[in-house]
N, C-alpha and C positions, 0 to 999 in steps of 0.2 A: 503493499500500499505506499503512496506517496502524498506529502503534504505541501501545499504550495507554500515556500516561505518569502519569496520576492516577485515583486512585478513592476515592470514600468510600461510603458506604451508598446514597447516591442516585445519585449522578452518577460518569460517566466521562470522562475528557477523552483524545482520540486526537489524536496528531500526524499529520498527511495532508500530505505535500508542505510546501509553505510556510504551510499553514493547521492551524486546529485543529478539532476535531470534539466538542461536547459532547453528551452522550445521558444522558437521565433514565431511570437503570433499571427503573423503575416502570412506562415506557410502552415500548411497542413502537419498534423504532428508526425506523422509517419516520416515524413520529409525534411522537416526542419527542426529536428531534434537531437541532441547528444549527451552521452553521459561522461561525466568526469568525476574524480574521486574528491575533490576539495572544493570549498566554497568560493574560496578565494580565486580560483581558476576560473570559476564562473564569471566571476566580475571582471578580471583580466579580458576574458573571450569577449564579452558584451562591451567593454570599454575599446577592445581594437575594431570591433566590427564598427561600433558608432562612429569613431574617427578614422576609419578606412585605413588601418595603421598595419604594416608589414610585421607579424611576429618576431621575436629573436630567437624563438623555440623552432629547432630543426626538426622537431618530431613529427613524423607523418600522421600521427593520430590526431596531433592538435592541429594541423594545418588542416586535415580534412573535416574535422569538426566544424573549425571557422567557416568552410565554404559549405557545409549542411546548414549552418545556423544565418549565413547571410542572405541577403535576396537582392544584392547588389551585382550585377553581372560583372563590372570593371573591376571591383574588389576581388571578386571570385576568379577571375582573369588573372590578376595580380600574384593571389597566392598560388595559386595552379602552377605558376610559371617560376616558382622561387628553386 
C-alpha cells in the first residue's frame, strides 16, 4: 500500500514500503512514474526536471527515470544523448 506524502502541480510522491514512487501527474501513471530508494533523490529529480538541468549522475537508471518523468521532448533528448 502506498501513501501520498508530497504534491505540487506537476508531481506526486508516494511512500510505498521502503521505497518512494514519483509520478508526473501530466502523464499516465504507467508511463510517467519511477521508483527510488530515498526521498531526497525524489526531490533532486523534480528539481532537475523543472530546471531542465543535466544530471551529474552517470547512472543509467537515474537518467532513464528522468526520461520517464519528464514530458519535455527537448529535455528528454538532451538526457538521452549523455
